[in-house]
N, C-alpha and C positions, 0 to 999 in steps of 0.2 A: 619675520626677523630681521632685527637690526643690528649689523656686523659692527656698525661704529660704536652702537653702546657696548658691545662686548668687548670691543679693542680699548674702549676707555677704560673700562674695569680691570682687563688684562694689562693694561701699560701701568697703572698703579700698582698691582700686585707685582709686575715684573720690576719696578723701580724698587720697590720695598725689599724683594729677595736680592737684587743686585746689591744695594746699600747694605744688606746684613751681612752678604758675603765678602763684601770688600773693604768697608769703613772699619777700620782697627779702634777697637773700645778698650776702655780700661777694663779689667778683670772683674772690677767691682760691679758695674752694670750690664755686663754681659747678659745674665740671666733674664733680668728686667728687660733688656732689648729683645731677647729672643721671645718672650712673651708678647711683647709689643708687634713683633714680625708676624707672630700667629694670628694676630688681629687685623693683619692686611687683608685677609679674605673678606672681613666684613667690609672694609672700605672699599674694595673693588668690585664686590657684589652689590653694594648699595649705589655706587656710580654708574653699573651697568644697569640696573633696575630704574634709575632716576631718568638715564639718558633715553631707555627704551620707551618709557612711559606706558600709559596703559594701565590695566588691571595688575593685580597681584600675579597672576598666573604668568603673564608675560615677564614680569621683573623678577620671579623666580628662575624661569626658563634662561634669561639674559646672565641673571646672576650666577646660576648654576655653571652656565658655559665658562664665562670669565673666571670663576674660582676653579674650575676644571684645568684650564690652561695655567694659571698662577699656580695652583696646587702641582700640578705635573712638574713646572720648572722649579718650585721649591723641592719636590722630591729628588730632582737629578741632582741639584746642588747638594742637598743633605747626603744623599748616597755617596757623592764624591768624597765628601769633607769626611765621612766616617771610613772610607776605604783608603784614605791618602792621609796620613799623617801629617801634621804642622799645616795643612792646609786652611784651616779655620782660624779668624781673627776676632770677628766681631759677634754679631748676633747669632750667626750659625754655631760658633763656639758655644753659645749658652744653650743650643738646642742639643748639640751633641753633650753637653754636661747633664742637662735635664734626661737625656737618655741612659747615660751612664751611671746615674744615680737614682734611676727609677725603681731599683730594687728588683731587677732581673737577677734570678738566682745563677752564680758564676758557673754552676754545672750546666744550665741550659745554655748560656751564653757562649760557654766554651764549645759545646757540641754543635749549635744553629748559629755560628758567627756570620756566616756568609747569607742566612737566610733572614736574621734579624736586620743586615743591612739593607735589605730590599722591603721588607714589610713594615718596619718603622717609617722609613720616609714615605712610603705609600699611604700610610696611616695619616701622616701630617698633610699629604697631599689630598686626600679623602676631606680632612677636616677643612681645609681652604675650601674645598668645593661647597660642602654643605653651609659653611659660613657664608660664602657668595650667594648661595640659594636662599639662605634665610634674609640676608640683608635686602637681596634683590626684590624679595616677594614683599618686603616691607616698604621698600622705597616704591614700589608699583602701587602701593595704594595712599600716597602720600596727598596726590589731588583729589581723591574721592571724599565726599563729605557722607556722613552716615545718613540713612535715610529718615 
């Protein structure tokens, strides 16, 4: 286990989450920025897998760990912005907009509003971790030639 490889992937993801939470964007590009923010799991996982070296299993593990930490940060920030009105200004606003317009029935949203604010950020965090594992595994095979 190479902690510096995981740290490199986490750094990329944390910087993406920080930028998505603090940089104000025009409303016309916030949803596009939110989708780009969701792809930061791929970038961090690939970086972790590439720095770890070795085969695809090593890259997958390092990418998953980096994605898990970055996804946890995204889930915490998204949970905060879902429960604190007026706190989102950039790409995180786009994520909240995608959640609000996703077609969740209003009766369900009214009955389970507190649970939705926990489950959906956790799903986005899990998406980050899975993206990181996928990209890390792909990066682990970069230096391997086929037989």
